[in-house]
C-alpha positions as CSV (number, residue, x, y, z in Angstrom):
1,M,-10.3,88.5,31.5
2,D,-7.7,89.4,34.2
3,T,-8.7,89.3,37.8
4,E,-8.5,92.7,39.6
5,T,-6.1,92.4,42.6
6,A,-5.8,94.6,45.7
7,E,-2.7,95.4,47.4
8,V,-2.2,93.9,50.8
9,I,0.7,93.6,53.2
10,G,1.4,90.1,54.3
11,H,-1.5,87.9,54.8
12,D,-3.5,90.7,56.9
13,V,-6.8,91.8,55.7
14,T,-6.7,95.1,57.7
15,T,-3.9,96.2,55.1
16,I,-5.7,96.0,51.9
17,T,-5.7,98.9,49.7
18,C,-8.8,98.4,47.2
19,V,-8.2,98.6,43.5
20,C,-10.2,102.0,43.8
21,G,-7.6,103.5,46.2
22,N,-9.8,102.9,49.5
23,T,-8.3,101.6,52.7
24,V,-9.5,100.9,56.3
25,S,-8.2,104.3,57.3
26,K,-9.5,106.3,54.4
27,D,-13.2,105.7,53.8
28,G,-13.2,102.4,55.5
29,L,-13.6,98.9,54.6
30,I,-16.3,96.6,55.9
31,Q,-16.6,92.9,56.7
32,A,-19.4,91.2,55.0
33,N,-20.8,88.1,54.3
34,S,-20.7,85.7,51.1
35,Q,-23.3,88.2,49.4
36,G,-21.4,91.2,50.1
37,V,-23.7,92.5,52.8
38,P,-22.2,94.0,55.9
39,V,-22.1,91.7,58.9
40,H,-23.0,92.9,62.5
41,L,-21.2,91.2,65.7
42,G,-23.2,92.7,68.3
43,E,-22.6,90.1,71.0
44,D,-25.3,91.4,73.3
45,T,-27.2,93.4,70.8
46,P,-29.8,92.1,68.1
47,V,-28.5,92.3,64.5
48,P,-30.3,95.0,62.8
49,A,-32.8,94.1,59.9
50,E,-30.5,95.7,57.3
51,L,-27.3,94.0,58.3
52,A,-26.5,90.2,58.0
53,A,-25.7,88.1,61.3
54,W,-22.0,87.2,61.7
55,P,-21.3,84.0,59.7
56,A,-21.2,81.1,62.1
57,D,-18.6,79.4,59.8
58,E,-16.4,82.7,59.8
59,D,-16.5,82.7,56.2
60,L,-15.9,86.6,56.0
61,Y,-15.5,88.9,53.1
62,T,-14.2,92.6,53.1
63,L,-16.3,95.0,51.2
64,C,-15.2,98.4,49.8
65,P,-18.2,100.8,50.4
66,A,-16.6,103.3,48.0
67,C,-16.8,101.0,44.8
68,G,-18.3,97.7,45.6
69,R,-15.6,95.2,45.2
70,V,-15.6,92.4,47.7
71,Y,-12.5,90.4,48.7
72,R,-12.6,87.0,50.4
73,D,-10.9,87.2,53.8
74,A,-9.8,83.4,53.7
75,V,-8.0,83.9,50.2
76,I,-6.2,86.9,51.7
77,E,-5.0,85.1,54.9
78,E,-4.1,82.0,53.1
79,T,-2.2,83.3,50.0
80,G,-1.4,87.0,51.0
81,T,-3.0,88.2,47.7
82,A,-6.3,90.0,47.5
83,P,-8.2,89.2,44.3
84,V,-11.7,90.7,43.8
85,A,-14.2,88.0,44.5
86,F,-17.1,89.9,43.2
87,R,-18.7,93.2,43.1
88,V,-22.1,94.8,44.6
89,D,-24.0,98.0,44.0
90,V,-23.2,100.1,46.8
91,A,-25.3,102.9,45.6
92,A,-28.8,101.2,45.8
93,G,-30.8,98.7,47.4
94,P,-30.1,96.6,50.5
95,V,-26.4,96.9,50.3
96,A,-26.5,100.7,50.3
97,E,-29.1,100.5,53.2
98,A,-26.8,98.1,55.1
99,I,-23.7,100.3,54.8
100,R,-25.5,103.5,56.0
101,V,-26.7,101.4,59.1
102,H,-23.1,99.9,59.5
103,W,-21.7,103.5,59.6
104,N,-24.4,104.8,62.1
105,L,-23.8,102.1,64.3
106,S,-20.0,102.7,64.2
107,T,-20.2,106.3,65.1
């Protein structure tokens, strides 16, 4: 089975163009944990129940909220490639709720 790979410029996670065509500047990409749940870095605010805490080990992933593909930031930064690590369901369940909360906090 072929691994899907997003486009990325250099080793910069902010330049990912997801396999589905989404980008940071289009519909947004979200930093997530190793389960694909969006993370919260509110230094002075508590983590909302729907979001995950920022990983202490900085093991971050980038979630495409449009299609559910998740990319591992360490691989991108190390290799300059962006293979899909795994996929999550962005239409239902806890990930969908976390995405909604993330966007509400971002606006």
